[in-house]
ZAMARGU-4260 file (C-alpha; in steps of 0.2 Angstrom, whole numbers, plus 5000, padded with zeros to 4 digits):
<rodrens>
0) 5000/5000/5000 | 5006/5018/4998 | 5016/5025/5012 | 5007/5038/5022 | 5009/5056/5016
5) 5020/5068/5026 | 5014/5084/5033 | 5020/5101/5028 | 5036/5107/5036 | 5041/5090/5042
10) 5056/5088/5031 | 5047/5080/5016 | 5057/5084/5000 | 5041/5086/4990 | 5030/5095/5002
15) 5041/5106/5013 | 5058/5113/5018 | 5071/5102/5026 | 5071/5101/5045 | 5083/5111/5055
20) 5098/5104/5063 | 5089/5102/5080 | 5075/5092/5071 | 5087/5079/5063 | 5095/5065/5072
25) 5113/5058/5072 | 5116/5042/5063 | 5121/5028/5076 | 5129/5011/5073 | 5111/5003/5076
30) 5105/5014/5062 | 5119/5008/5050 | 5114/4990/5055 | 5096/4994/5052 | 5100/5001/5034
35) 5110/4985/5030 | 5096/4974/5036 | 5083/4983/5026 | 5093/4983/5010 | 5097/4965/5012
40) 5078/4962/5012 | 5076/4972/4996 | 5089/4961/4987 | 5081/4944/4994 | 5071/4936/4980
45) 5062/4925/4993 | 5055/4940/5002 | 5036/4945/4999 | 5028/4961/4995 | 5024/4965/5013
50) 5042/4963/5018 | 5048/4974/5004 | 5035/4988/5010 | 5041/4987/5028 | 5059/4989/5023
55) 5056/5003/5011 | 5045/5013/5024 | 5059/5010/5037 | 5072/5017/5025 | 5062/5032/5021
60) 5060/5037/5039 | 5079/5034/5042 | 5084/5044/5027 | 5072/5059/5032 | 5076/5060/5050
65) 5095/5056/5051 | 5110/5066/5045 | 5121/5056/5034 | 5108/5043/5031 | 5107/5047/5012
70) 5126/5045/5010 | 5125/5029/5020 | 5111/5022/5008 | 5121/5028/4993 | 5137/5020/4998
75) 5128/5003/5000 | 5121/5003/4983 | 5103/5009/4987 | 5100/5018/4970 | 5105/5002/4960
80) 5094/4991/4972 | 5079/5003/4970 | 5080/5004/4951 | 5081/4986/4951 | 5064/4985/4961
85) 5056/4997/4948 | 5062/4986/4933 | 5058/4969/4940 | 5045/4970/4953 | 5027/4971/4947
90) 5020/4975/4964 | 5012/4993/4962 | 5014/4997/4981 | 5032/4992/4981 | 5036/5003/4965
95) 5027/5018/4974 | 5038/5017/4989 | 5054/5013/4979 | 5051/5029/4969 | 5048/5039/4986
100) 5064/5033/4993 | 5073/5037/4976 | 5066/5055/4978 | 5073/5057/4995 | 5090/5051/4989
105) 5090/5062/4973 | 5085/5077/4983 | 5098/5074/4996 | 5113/5069/4986 | 5119/5076/4969
110) 5130/5060/4967 | 5114/5049/4969 | 5105/5060/4956 | 5120/5057/4944 | 5119/5039/4947
115) 5100/5039/4942 | 5105/5047/4925 | 5120/5035/4922 | 5109/5019/4926 | 5096/5024/4913
120) 5084/5028/4928 | 5073/5042/4919 | 5064/5030/4906 | 5063/5018/4920 | 5054/5030/4932
125) 5042/5036/4917 | 5037/5018/4913 | 5034/5015/4932 | 5023/5030/4933 | 5013/5024/4918
130) 5011/5006/4925 | 5006/5013/4942 | 4993/5025/4934 | 4985/5011/4924 | 4984/4999/4939
135) 4976/5012/4950 | 4964/5018/4937 | 4959/5001/4933 | 4953/5000/4951 | 4943/5016/4950
140) 4931/5013/4936 | 4917/5019/4947 | 4924/5037/4945 | 4926/5036/4926 | 4915/5044/4913
145) 4913/5037/4895 | 4926/5044/4884 | 4920/5059/4873 | 4929/5072/4862 | 4948/5076/4865
150) 4953/5090/4876 | 4951/5108/4869 | 4952/5125/4876 | 4940/5139/4870 | 4949/5150/4858
155) 4939/5166/4862 | 4938/5169/4880 | 4923/5176/4888 | 4933/5187/4899 | 4951/5194/4898
160) 4963/5188/4911 | 4978/5198/4917 | 4993/5187/4912 | 5008/5199/4918 | 5019/5195/4933
165) 5015/5206/4948 | 5033/5209/4952 | 5050/5202/4950 | 5049/5190/4964 | 5034/5181/4957
170) 5039/5168/4943 | 5036/5151/4936 | 5050/5138/4939 | 5058/5140/4922 | 5070/5126/4926
175) 5057/5113/4924 | 5057/5106/4906 | 5038/5104/4906 | 5028/5118/4915 | 5012/5120/4904
180) 5008/5134/4892 | 5016/5151/4893 | 4999/5159/4893 | 4987/5149/4904 | 4969/5148/4898
185) 4958/5164/4903 | 4941/5163/4911 | 4930/5155/4899 | 4940/5139/4895 | 4928/5125/4894
190) 4929/5111/4906 | 4939/5096/4899 | 4926/5084/4893 | 4938/5070/4891 | 4943/5056/4903
195) 4961/5054/4897 | 4972/5044/4909 | 4983/5053/4922 | 4999/5049/4913 | 4993/5054/4895
200) 4985/5070/4902 | 4998/5076/4914 | 5015/5069/4907 | 5013/5069/4888 | 5029/5078/4884
205) 5039/5065/4893 | 5033/5051/4882 | 5038/5059/4865 | 5053/5052/4856 | 5061/5069/4857
210) 5062/5069/4876 | 5077/5058/4878 | 5087/5068/4865 | 5083/5084/4874 | 5087/5076/4890
215) 5104/5070/4884 | 5108/5088/4879 | 5104/5096/4896 | 5117/5101/4908 | 5118/5092/4925
220) 5108/5106/4934 | 5093/5104/4922 | 5093/5086/4923 | 5092/5087/4941 | 5077/5098/4940
225) 5069/5086/4927 | 5070/5072/4939 | 5064/5082/4954 | 5049/5087/4944 | 5045/5070/4938
230) 5046/5063/4956 | 5035/5077/4962 | 5022/5074/4948 | 5023/5055/4952 | 5019/5059/4970
235) 5004/5070/4965 | 4998/5057/4953 | 4998/5044/4967 | 4990/5056/4980 | 4976/5060/4967
240) 4972/5042/4964 | 4974/5037/4982 | 4962/5051/4988 | 4949/5047/4975 | 4949/5029/4980
245) 4948/5032/4999 | 4935/5047/4998 | 4924/5036/4987 | 4921/5024/5001 | 4916/5038/5013
250) 4897/5040/5016 | 4898/5056/5026 | 4898/5071/5014 | 4907/5083/5026 | 4921/5070/5029
255) 4923/5068/5010 | 4923/5087/5006 | 4935/5090/5020 | 4947/5077/5014 | 4946/5084/4996
260) 4951/5102/5001 | 4965/5095/5012 | 4973/5085/4998 | 4970/5099/4986 | 4980/5111/4997
265) 4995/5099/4997 | 4994/5094/4979 | 4992/5111/4972 | 5005/5119/4984 | 4991/5132/4987
270) 4990/5144/5002 | 4971/5142/5003 | 4958/5131/4995 | 4940/5135/4994 | 4926/5123/4991
275) 4909/5130/4987 | 4893/5120/4986 | 4880/5128/4974 | 4862/5130/4980 | 4852/5123/4965
280) 4837/5134/4969 | 4846/5151/4971 | 4863/5149/4963 | 4871/5155/4979 | 4888/5147/4983
285) 4890/5140/5001 | 4908/5140/5007 | 4912/5126/5018 | 4924/5131/5032 | 4932/5118/5042
290) 4941/5118/5059 | 4958/5110/5056 | 4968/5107/5072 | 4960/5121/5081 | 4961/5134/5066
295) 4946/5139/5056 | 4951/5137/5037 | 4941/5142/5022 | 4940/5126/5013 | 4957/5123/5019
300) 4969/5137/5022 | 4987/5131/5021 | 4995/5148/5024 | 4989/5161/5037 | 4977/5148/5044
305) 4991/5137/5049 | 4987/5119/5053 | 4991/5103/5045 | 4981/5088/5039 | 4971/5086/5054
310) 4957/5074/5057 | 4945/5073/5042 | 4929/5069/5052 | 4915/5079/5058 | 4904/5094/5052
315) 4911/5110/5045 | 4915/5123/5058 | 4904/5136/5049 | 4897/5140/5032 | 4897/5156/5022
320) 4885/5160/5009 | 4889/5171/4994 | 4876/5178/4981 | 4876/5170/4964 | 4889/5177/4952
325) 4900/5184/4966 | 4919/5184/4963 | 4929/5174/4951 | 4922/5158/4958 | 4904/5164/4956
330) 4907/5168/4938 | 4914/5151/4935 | 4899/5143/4943 | 4887/5153/4933 | 4895/5150/4916
335) 4902/5132/4920 | 4919/5136/4915 | 4937/5134/4922 | 4948/5149/4926 | 4967/5151/4928
340) 4969/5169/4933 | 4986/5178/4936 | 4987/5195/4945 | 4970/5190/4952 | 4967/5206/4962
345) 4966/5217/4947 | 4953/5206/4938 | 4936/5214/4936 | 4927/5199/4944 | 4939/5198/4959
350) 4930/5199/4976 | 4942/5201/4991 | 4929/5194/5003 | 4927/5179/4993 | 4942/5175/4982
355) 4955/5181/4995 | 4947/5174/5010 | 4959/5165/5021 | 4974/5173/5014 | 4985/5188/5021
360) 4975/5199/5010 | 4984/5196/4994 | 4978/5185/4980 | 4991/5184/4966 | 4985/5168/4957
365) 4969/5159/4957 | 4963/5143/4949 | 4945/5138/4948 | 4936/5122/4942 | 4917/5119/4941
370) 4911/5104/4951 | 4899/5094/4940 | 4891/5077/4941 | 4892/5063/4928 | 4877/5070/4919
375) 4884/5088/4919 | 4874/5095/4933 | 4883/5109/4942 | 4886/5106/4960 | 4899/5119/4965
380) 4917/5126/4963 | 4934/5120/4969 | 4946/5135/4970 | 4964/5136/4974 | 4973/5152/4978
385) 4991/5158/4978 | 5003/5144/4973 | 5020/5144/4981 | 5036/5134/4979 | 5044/5124/4992
390) 5055/5139/4997 | 5039/5150/4998 | 5042/5159/4981 | 5025/5164/4973 | 5021/5154/4957
395) 5007/5154/4944 | 4996/5139/4942 | 5001/5129/4926 | 4993/5117/4914 | 4998/5102/4926
400) 4989/5111/4940 | 4974/5113/4929 | 4973/5095/4925 | 4975/5090/4943 | 4961/5102/4949
405) 4950/5096/4935 | 4952/5078/4941 | 4949/5083/4959 | 4933/5093/4954 | 4927/5078/4945
410) 4929/5067/4960 | 4921/5080/4971 | 4906/5081/4959 | 4903/5062/4958 | 4905/5061/4977
415) 4893/5076/4981 | 4880/5069/4969 | 4881/5051/4976 | 4880/5057/4993 | 4866/5069/4990
420) 4856/5054/4982 | 4861/5044/4997 | 4855/5058/5009 | 4838/5059/4999 | 4836/5040/5001
425) 4841/5040/5019 | 4828/5054/5023 | 4814/5045/5014 | 4819/5029/5024 | 4819/5039/5040
430) 4802/5046/5036 | 4795/5028/5033 | 4803/5022/5049 | 4796/5037/5059 | 4779/5033/5052
435) 4780/5015/5057 | 4787/5019/5074 | 4773/5032/5077 | 4760/5019/5072 | 4767/5007/5085
440) 4768/5021/5098 | 4750/5026/5095 | 4745/5009/5102 | 4755/5012/5118 | 4741/5023/5126
445) 4723/5024/5127 | 4721/5040/5136 | 4714/5052/5124 | 4723/5068/5129 | 4740/5060/5129
450) 4736/5051/5113 | 4732/5068/5104 | 4748/5075/5110 | 4758/5060/5103 | 4749/5062/5087
455) 4753/5080/5085 | 4771/5079/5090 | 4773/5064/5078 | 4765/5073/5064 | 4776/5088/5066
460) 4792/5078/5066 | 4786/5068/5051 | 4782/5083/5040 | 4794/5095/5047 | 4780/5107/5051
465) 4780/5121/5064 | 4763/5116/5071 | 4750/5102/5071 | 4732/5105/5076 | 4721/5090/5079
470) 4702/5094/5078 | 4690/5081/5085 | 4671/5082/5082 | 4659/5087/5096 | 4643/5079/5089
475) 4632/5086/5102 | 4637/5104/5100 | 4641/5102/5081 | 4658/5109/5084 | 4676/5105/5080
480) 4687/5107/5096 | 4706/5107/5098 | 4719/5112/5111 | 4733/5124/5104 | 4747/5134/5110
485) 4741/5152/5114 | 4751/5168/5119 | 4754/5162/5136 | 4746/5145/5139 | 4737/5130/5130
490) 4720/5136/5124 | 4705/5127/5119 | 4697/5133/5103 | 4681/5128/5095 | 4675/5131/5078
495) 4658/5128/5069 | 4658/5111/5061 | 4659/5119/5044 | 4670/5134/5048 | 4686/5138/5040
500) 4698/5126/5031 | 4696/5113/5045 | 4677/5114/5044 | 4678/5113/5025 | 4689/5097/5025
505) 4678/5089/5039 | 4662/5092/5030 | 4668/5088/5012 | 4680/5073/5017 | 4693/5080/5005
510) 4711/5085/5010 | 4717/5103/5006 | 4735/5109/5003 | 4736/5128/5003 | 4753/5136/5000
515) 4747/5154/5005 | 4734/5153/5019 | 4729/5172/5019 | 4725/5171/5000 | 4713/5157/5002
520) 4695/5162/5005 | 4692/5147/5016 | 4705/5152/5029 | 4698/5159/5045 | 4711/5171/5052
525) 4701/5172/5068 | 4712/5159/5076 | 4728/5168/5072 | 4720/5184/5080 | 4716/5174/5096
530) 4733/5166/5097 | 4745/5179/5089 | 4752/5166/5077 | 4755/5169/5059 | 4750/5155/5047
535) 4759/5154/5030 | 4754/5137/5023 | 4742/5123/5028 | 4740/5105/5024 | 4723/5099/5031
540) 4717/5081/5030 | 4701/5072/5037 | 4703/5058/5050 | 4691/5044/5046 | 4686/5029/5055
545) 4684/5011/5048 | 4667/5015/5042 | 4673/5030/5032 | 4665/5043/5043 | 4675/5059/5048
550) 4679/5060/5066 | 4691/5074/5066 | 4704/5084/5056 | 4723/5084/5056 | 4730/5102/5051
555) 4748/5104/5048 | 4754/5123/5048 | 4770/5131/5042 | 4781/5118/5034 | 4800/5123/5035
560) 4808/5129/5019 | 4793/5130/5008 | 4776/5123/5005 | 4769/5105/5008 | 4773/5093/4993
565) 4763/5078/4987 | 4774/5067/4996 | 4769/5076/5012 | 4751/5073/5008 | 4754/5054/5006
570) 4763/5053/5022 | 4750/5062/5031 | 4736/5052/5024 | 4744/5036/5030 | 4747/5044/5047
575) 4729/5050/5048 | 4722/5033/5045 | 4733/5026/5059 | 4728/5040/5070 | 4710/5037/5067
580) 4711/5019/5073 | 4720/5025/5089 | 4708/5038/5093 | 4693/5027/5091 | 4701/5014/5101
585) 4704/5027/5115 | 4686/5033/5114 | 4680/5016/5116 | 4692/5012/5130 | 4685/5027/5139
590) 4667/5020/5139 | 4674/5004/5145 | 4683/5012/5159 | 4667/5020/5165 | 4658/5004/5166
595) 4673/4996/5174 | 4673/5009/5187 | 4655/5006/5191 | 4657/4988/5193 | 4673/4990/5203
600) 4664/5001/5216 | 4652/4986/5219 | 4664/4972/5220 | 4680/4982/5226 | 4680/4973/5243
605) 4681/4956/5235 | 4699/4950/5230 | 4694/4935/5221 | 4687/4936/5203 | 4668/4936/5204
610) 4658/4932/5188 | 4639/4932/5187 | 4630/4924/5172 | 4612/4927/5168 | 4599/4915/5162
615) 4605/4915/5145 | 4623/4912/5150 | 4628/4930/5147 | 4640/4939/5158 | 4632/4952/5170
620) 4647/4957/5181 | 4665/4953/5182 | 4676/4962/5195 | 4694/4957/5190 | 4702/4957/5173
625) 4716/4944/5176 | 4704/4930/5172 | 4699/4936/5155 | 4716/4942/5151 | 4722/4925/5154
630) 4709/4919/5142 | 4715/4931/5129 | 4698/4940/5127 | 4692/4957/5130 | 4680/4963/5143
635) 4668/4968/5129 | 4669/4951/5121 | 4665/4943/5138 | 4650/4954/5141 | 4643/4952/5124
640) 4645/4934/5121 | 4639/4918/5130 | 4650/4909/5142 | 4654/4895/5129 | 4661/4908/5117
645) 4674/4915/5128 | 4679/4901/5140 | 4685/4892/5124 | 4687/4874/5119 | 4703/4872/5129
650) 4694/4874/5145 | 4680/4861/5142 | 4681/4854/5160 | 4677/4871/5167 | 4663/4875/5155
655) 4655/4858/5159 | 4655/4862/5177 | 4647/4878/5174 | 4633/4870/5164 | 4631/4856/5176
660) 4628/4869/5191 | 4616/4879/5180 | 4606/4863/5175 | 4607/4854/5192 | 4608/4868/5204
665) 4622/4859/5214 | 4638/4869/5219 | 4655/4862/5213 | 4673/4866/5219 | 4689/4862/5210
670) 4707/4865/5215 | 4723/4867/5205 | 4714/4868/5188 | 4725/4873/5174 | 4716/4887/5164
675) 4722/4888/5146 | 4721/4903/5135 | 4732/4917/5130 | 4742/4912/5145 | 4742/4897/5156
680) 4738/4899/5174 | 4732/4888/5189 | 4716/4893/5198 | 4704/4886/5212 | 4686/4889/5208
685) 4669/4887/5216 | 4653/4888/5205 | 4636/4891/5214 | 4619/4893/5207 | 4611/4910/5209
690) 4597/4911/5222 | 4582/4921/5218 | 4570/4923/5203 | 4583/4925/5190 | 4591/4909/5186
695) 4610/4910/5183 | 4627/4905/5190 | 4640/4914/5201 | 4659/4909/5199 | 4672/4913/5212
700) 4690/4911/5205 | 4706/4912/5214 | 4723/4913/5205 | 4736/4901/5213 | 4748/4902/5199
705) 4762/4909/5211 | 4761/4894/5222 | 4760/4882/5208 | 4775/4891/5200 | 4785/4889/5216
710) 4782/4871/5216 | 4787/4869/5197 | 4802/4880/5200 | 4808/4868/5213 | 4804/4854/5202
715) 4817/4859/5190 | 4830/4856/5203 | 4823/4841/5213 | 4810/4828/5211 | 4791/4833/5211
720) 4788/4824/5227 | 4803/4833/5236 | 4797/4850/5229 | 4780/4847/5236 | 4787/4842/5253
725) 4797/4859/5253 | 4782/4869/5250 | 4771/4860/5263 | 4784/4857/5277 | 4796/4871/5278
730) 4798/4884/5264 | 4810/4894/5275 | 4823/4880/5272 | 4828/4890/5256 | 4838/4902/5266
735) 4857/4902/5266 | 4863/4888/5278 | 4878/4877/5282 | 4875/4859/5280 | 4883/4842/5276
740) 4879/4837/5259 | 4885/4825/5245 | 4891/4833/5229 | 4892/4825/5212 | 4902/4831/5197
745) 4900/4823/5180 | 4910/4828/5164 | 4911/4822/5146 | 4929/4816/5142 | 4938/4825/5128
750) 4922/4834/5123 | 4930/4848/5113 | 4939/4835/5102 | 4923/4825/5100 | 4913/4841/5096
755) 4925/4846/5083 | 4922/4830/5073 | 4903/4832/5074 | 4890/4844/5066 | 4882/4857/5077
760) 4865/4848/5078 | 4874/4832/5082 | 4883/4840/5097 | 4866/4847/5103 | 4858/4830/5101
765) 4872/4821/5111 | 4871/4834/5125 | 4852/4833/5126 | 4852/4814/5127 | 4866/4814/5140
770) 4859/4827/5151 | 4842/4819/5151 | 4849/4803/5157 | 4859/4812/5170 | 4845/4823/5177
775) 4833/4808/5177 | 4846/4798/5188 | 4848/4813/5199 | 4829/4816/5202 | 4827/4797/5205
780) 4839/4798/5220 | 4831/4813/5227 | 4845/4825/5222 | 4844/4842/5215 | 4852/4848/5199
785) 4863/4863/5204 | 4869/4869/5187 | 4875/4864/5170 | 4894/4869/5167 | 4896/4867/5148
790) 4896/4848/5146 | 4897/4845/5164 | 4884/4843/5177 | 4884/4847/5196 | 4871/4839/5208
795) 4869/4840/5226 | 4861/4828/5238 | 4855/4834/5255 | 4847/4851/5250 | 4835/4857/5255
800) 4833/4843/5268 | 4848/4834/5275 | 4847/4815/5276 | 4859/4801/5282 | 4857/4793/5265
805) 4863/4808/5255 | 4880/4800/5251 | 4872/4784/5247 | 4860/4793/5235 | 4875/4802/5227
810) 4884/4785/5224 | 4868/4777/5217 | 4866/4791/5205 | 4884/4789/5199 | 4880/4771/5195
815) 4864/4775/5186 | 4873/4788/5175 | 4886/4775/5171 | 4873/4762/5166 | 4863/4775/5156
820) 4879/4780/5146 | 4882/4762/5142 | 4865/4761/5134 | 4868/4777/5125 | 4884/4771/5118
825) 4876/4755/5112 | 4864/4766/5101 | 4878/4777/5095 | 4889/4762/5090 | 4875/4754/5081
830) 4872/4770/5071 | 4891/4771/5067 | 4894/4786/5079 | 4908/4788/5091 | 4905/4782/5109
835) 4906/4794/5124 | 4916/4793/5140 | 4912/4802/5156 | 4921/4805/5173 | 4911/4806/5189
840) 4917/4813/5206 | 4908/4812/5222 | 4913/4820/5239 | 4904/4823/5255 | 4906/4838/5267
845) 4900/4855/5274 | 4894/4868/5262 | 4885/4884/5262 | 4868/4882/5252 | 4856/4895/5248
850) 4852/4909/5236 | 4869/4915/5229 | 4872/4930/5218 | 4866/4948/5217 | 4850/4957/5222
855) 4846/4958/5203 | 4850/4940/5199 | 4853/4925/5210 | 4852/4906/5210 | 4851/4892/5222
860) 4868/4884/5224 | 4881/4877/5236 | 4899/4884/5239 | 4913/4878/5249 | 4929/4867/5250
865) 4918/4851/5249 | 4912/4857/5232 | 4929/4861/5225 | 4936/4844/5231 | 4921/4835/5222
870) 4926/4844/5206 | 4945/4840/5208 | 4940/4822/5212 | 4930/4821/5195 | 4946/4828/5186
875) 4956/4814/5193 | 4946/4801/5184 | 4954/4805/5168 | 4972/4803/5176 | 4968/4786/5183
880) 4958/4780/5168 | 4942/4777/5178 | 4923/4782/5177 | 4919/4785/5195 | 4929/4791/5210
885) 4923/4795/5227 | 4933/4802/5242 | 4935/4794/5259 | 4923/4806/5266 | 4909/4799/5255
890) 4915/4781/5258 | 4913/4784/5277 | 4895/4789/5275 | 4890/4775/5264 | 4898/4761/5274
895) 4898/4744/5265 | 4883/4748/5254 | 4895/4748/5238 | 4909/4739/5230 | 4925/4750/5231
900) 4944/4749/5230 | 4957/4761/5236 | 4966/4770/5222 | 4978/4782/5229 | 4982/4796/5242
905) 4983/4812/5234 | 4984/4831/5237 | 4973/4840/5224 | 4976/4857/5217 | 4973/4871/5229
910) 4973/4860/5245 | 4987/4855/5257 | 4980/4840/5265 | 4979/4823/5257 | 4963/4813/5253
915) 4961/4795/5250 | 4951/4791/5234 | 4942/4776/5229 | 4934/4768/5213 | 4916/4765/5215
920) 4913/4749/5206 | 4895/4743/5210 | 4882/4741/5223 | 4884/4728/5237 | 4880/4711/5230
925) 4884/4715/5212 | 4896/4702/5204 | 4912/4708/5196 | 4921/4698/5182 | 4935/4687/5188
930) 4948/4696/5178 | 4942/4712/5186 | 4943/4705/5203 | 4961/4698/5200 | 4966/4715/5193
935) 4960/4723/5209 | 4970/4711/5220 | 4986/4714/5210 | 4983/4733/5211 | 4980/4732/5230
940) 4997/4722/5232 | 5006/4734/5220 | 4999/4749/5230 | 5007/4742/5246 | 5024/4740/5237
945) 5023/4757/5230 | 5020/4765/5247 | 5035/4755/5254 | 5046/4763/5240 | 5048/4745/5232
950) 5045/4752/5215 | 5052/4738/5205 | 5040/4726/5214 | 5026/4737/5211 | 5030/4738/5193
955) 5029/4720/5192 | 5012/4719/5200 | 5004/4734/5191 | 5011/4726/5175 | 5002/4710/5178
960) 4986/4719/5182 | 4987/4728/5165 | 4989/4712/5157 | 4975/4704/5166 | 4961/4717/5163
965) 4969/4732/5155 | 4966/4741/5172 | 4967/4760/5170 | 4974/4764/5188 | 4987/4751/5185
970) 4993/4759/5169 | 4994/4776/5178 | 5004/4768/5193 | 5015/4758/5182 | 5021/4774/5173
975) 5023/4783/5189 | 5034/4769/5197 | 5045/4768/5182 | 5048/4786/5183 | 5052/4785/5202
980) 5064/4771/5198 | 5074/4783/5187 | 5071/4798/5198 | 5067/4793/5216 | 5056/4804/5226
985) 5064/4813/5241 | 5068/4803/5257 | 5053/4811/5267 | 5041/4804/5254 | 5026/4797/5262
990) 5017/4789/5247 | 5006/4804/5244 | 5004/4810/5226 | 5003/4828/5223 | 4991/4830/5208
995) 4995/4843/5195 | 4981/4853/5187 | 4962/4852/5190
</rodrens>
C-alpha cells in the first residue's frame, strides 16, 4: 500500500523545507545495522511484498530523520537496488515506495542524482509512473465517465485575464522542462470533457521520442530539475488516485469534502483552498469552512490559517453564503467554465471577501474548476489560491495544476452527487421508519389527551412542520374542538363544524393543501388573531374511522423551507388513517373504563374474581380482569357473548362444570385447575347457582399460579415429590445455611475434540440425550440439579433437607449415570457414531447452600471446599483411567453399601491435606468379572509395594494387572513407578501423590 503522506514542514522533500539541525538526528551504529538489514531484504528474492514495503518505509524514515543517512544508503548501493525493484517487481505498492525513497536520495545527494542518470533511471521512472497509473485507474472505474471528444480550450475567452507578473519575485519555475503553456487559459476555458488517463493527460511531453534527446543535451543542473519534477508529479499522481479511491468509500459528505480540500492544498501547493457548494434553487455558493487542528480554514487554508492535515471527520466549523455570480468563483459557477487567473486582484470579477478569503489579503494567482456530476449538473466550485514553491516563492498555476484540479473537481462532483442521492434515500427511509414507529407508539396509550399530544408531535416531526392541530368532532354541539398553544398557555378553541379550512375538510371529506393561507378564502384568520400566530401554509386532512366517517381533522401549519409537497400529503394520509384507529380505540376504551369503574365500586372489597352469568349464560358482572386476560379475550367480548364463546374449547372441563351447576343447581369446587388461553395459569374455583327469581350462575375464582410456579420451579432442581414436601413442610429452608451434603460432578471426556468432529446439531443431540439421562438419575435419587457447566453437570444431595442417605443417593446416581451411558453408547455404536466417555466425582462435606448472587440475579447453589474437592475428584478420573471416583469422606458415609477399591492418596490442586480416593465399582451384592477381581487384587498388592518405596516390585504387580484386565489405575501407577525408579522421590516421601492441574 502507499506509504502515508507527510505533513508540511516536516522535512518532506516534496512538500516542505528540510528540517533544522535540531530536528534531525545523528546516525548511530544501530541505524547503520538497520540500513544494511533493510537493504538485504530488498535484494532477497524470497521475500514477499509486505516485507519489501516494511523495509522501504523504514528506510524512508531513516533517510528523512537522520544526518548522513542518504550518503550511507548511497554507499551501500541503494540507488541500484531501487532501480532494480522498479524494473523487476510488478507490485504497484512496492514501486510507489521505491520511487519515494529514490526521491529522498536524489534530493539529498547530487551523486545519487547522477547515478540515476547513468543507470538509465529516467525512462525507467516514466514507465513505472505509467504502470502505476494504469493499475490504479483500473481499480477506480466507478469514478470514470465514458470517453468523449479530445481536450480543447475555447479560443475566444469570455473574459480577459491579466497574464503579467505582479513583480520580479513572482515567477514560474523555468528550470522545469515541462511547465504548461506560457499563457494559461483565461476565464471561459471549457471544462475538459475527456477522461484521458493521468499519465497521458499530465505527462505527455515525457513520452515523446524527442524527450530523451533533449534530456541528453541538458546540463547536470537541468537534469536534476527534470528528475525532481518527475518525482513530484509522480507523488501528485499517486496522491490523486489514492484520495479518489479512499474518499469514494466515505458515506459522510462533510468528511469527503474536508478530505478533498486537504489534499488539494497539498497537491496544488496552494495557500488556501475554497470549496463551494451551489444552492440549486438560488445559485448561491456556500463556502464550507472547516476547523483544522483548532484553526478555522476556508475550505482549507494552508497559509495564514496554519494547521496541517488534521482529522477529516465531523461537520464544518461554519458555512458562508455568497450571492450568485460573486467573485471569480461565482462567475465560473454561473458559466460552468474553468479559470486560471494571474494578477487576480486586478481582475474585474475579483471579490476580496470571497476570492482572497483565508489569505493575508493578497491573491496573486487563482485557479477555479466547476464541480459537476456525471450528467453535467453543476454542484459547486473548487478554487485554489496563491501557489508557492517549496521555498515560499510565489508561482502561477500551470497546465499540470489545471489537469489535477479538474480531476479533483470531477471526483468531488461524483461524490457530492452520490452522497446527495444517498441523503435523499436516507431521509425517505427515516420518514418511513418514523411513520412505522409512530404507528406502533400510538398503540401504547389509550388516554385520549395523551394520545392527541403524541399524534401532534409525531406529525410535526414527520412533515417538518411548525405546528400540528388535531380537531375532534363534538357531535352534540356540532363543533370542532382542539387544544393549541396560545400567547401564554394552552388554549381550547372551538369552531363551527363547517367553519374555516378545517370545517371545509371535515364536511367535504377531502384534503386541502394551501401554499398561502391568507390568500385562500376558506382560511379563517380568527384563530391567528386569538393566538397571535401567523399562518403561512396549511396541509389539512380528514381523520376517518373504519366506516369511512370523519371523526376529526389533522391540520399541519407552516412547513419549514417551503410549502407542503405531494409526498407530504401521502405521508399524512397514511398517518391519519393510523391516528383514526388509535383515537377510536381510545374513545371506546373510555366508555369501557366508565363501566369498569361502576362495577369495581360494587365488588371492590372482593379480592377473588367474581363472575355472574344470567339465564342466557351472558356475563352480567366481572370484578377482576386477570381471568379474562388469561383467556386472551376482551371485557367487551366477555360481556357480549355467552360463556361458551369466551371460555374456549381448551377449558371444556370448566365449561362443563358451569353448565352442570346451571342445570342441576348443585355447587361444585375444584382445585389446581389449569386454565388455558392466551396464557396458562392455575386457579381454584367454586361455582354456585344464583338464588332468587333470576336463574343463573356465580363463579368465584382464585389465582394460585404463584404457588404452583414455586412448586414447578423447585421441580426443575429436585423431584416433584421433594418439591411438594418443601412447600408443605418448611419453605424457609431455602435460606442460606451450612449443612453436610454430598456433591456429584460429571463431565464428558475430551468433549472439545469430540465436538469438533461432529455437526452442530449432532453435538446438541448428544448433550440433550446425556443430560436427560443424568437429570433423570439425579431426580430418581432425590438429588437436585445445581447447574450445567458446559458439558458438565453438578448435583447436590441433602438440599434442602439433610438425610443420612445423601451420600448413598449420590453414589447410586453415579452408578445410574454409568449404566445410562452404556445404553447410549450402544445406540451410538449401532448408528456408526463415536462412543462417549464420562468422569464422575463424588465428595461429602460441609457447604453453604442458599440463594447466591446479586439482588438483581441470584440462583440456588452450594459453595465451599467440599464442592471444590468433588470437582477435583472428578478431574482425577481421567488421570487414573476410571469412570467414578469417590473420596474417603463419602466412603465413610456409605459404609459397606457399595463395592469399592482404594486407588491412591493424593493432594489435589489448591489443597494442602491429602485425601484418599476410591473407585466406585458397583452396589453391594453385584458380581464383578473374575479378571476384574484379579486386577483389583494385583493393584492392591502393587499399591502396598509402591507405598513401601519398592517400585520395582510394584512395577511387576501393576504390569500384571494391566495384562489381566487392561486396568486403568494400574497403567497410571506403572508409569509413575517407572519414573520413580529413574528419579526417586525425596527421602521424606510418604506415598502421597501431589496432583497437577484440575
